[in-house]
C-alpha positions in Angstrom: 29.2 160.8 53.5 30.1 157.4 54.3 31.8 154.5 51.6 30.8 151.1 52.3 32.9 148.7 49.7 31.3 145.6 52.1 34.8 145.0 53.4 35.6 144.7 56.4 38.7 146.1 57.2 41.1 144.5 59.9 44.7 144.2 61.1 46.5 141.7 59.3 47.4 139.2 62.2 49.5 136.7 60.9 52.7 136.4 63.0 55.7 137.8 62.3 57.8 134.5 63.7 55.6 131.9 62.3 58.5 129.3 62.6 59.3 130.1 66.4 55.6 129.1 68.0 53.3 126.6 69.1 54.4 123.5 71.2 57.7 122.2 69.9 59.4 125.3 70.0 61.3 125.8 73.6 63.4 128.9 73.2 62.5 132.6 73.4 61.0 134.4 70.3 63.7 136.5 69.3 67.3 136.4 71.3 69.3 139.5 72.0 72.2 137.9 70.1 70.5 137.6 66.8 71.6 141.2 65.9 70.5 141.5 62.0 67.2 140.2 62.8 66.9 142.9 65.5 68.3 145.8 63.4 65.0 145.0 60.6 62.9 146.5 63.9 65.0 149.2 64.9 64.1 152.5 62.7 67.4 154.9 61.4 67.4 156.6 65.0 67.4 154.0 66.8 64.1 153.6 68.3 62.2 150.1 68.4 59.5 150.4 65.5 55.4 150.3 66.4 53.7 146.8 66.4 51.9 148.5 63.2 54.4 149.2 61.3 56.6 145.8 62.2 53.6 143.8 62.0 54.3 141.9 65.4 51.5 140.5 68.0 52.2 141.5 71.5 53.9 139.3 73.0 56.5 139.1 69.5 56.7 142.9 70.5 57.2 142.0 73.8 60.2 139.9 73.2 61.7 142.1 71.4 61.8 144.7 73.4 63.6 142.9 76.1 65.8 141.7 73.4 66.6 144.9 72.3 67.0 146.0 76.1 69.7 143.3 76.6 71.3 143.7 73.6 72.0 147.6 74.3 73.0 146.2 77.3 75.7 143.9 76.2 77.2 147.0 73.8 75.8 144.7 71.2 73.2 147.3 69.8 73.8 151.4 70.1 71.3 153.0 72.1 71.3 155.9 70.1 72.5 155.7 66.0 74.5 159.2 66.9 
């Protein structure tokens, strides 16, 4: 039996970083030096959260991935939670 509430369900499409987009913004969405921001998108086992759980777009998730990789390489973030 199928329930139809008349409401179409979809993904929440608001950007996670609304102040970091548009023509006037010249920098990246997120920088590897923003450690506190990056930690919000890591799980307790130091893995990057999924897009659905973090609420990011594909472009934002790609920028987060690169920033986390750079921060780990520079030893600003751990590779594991240990």
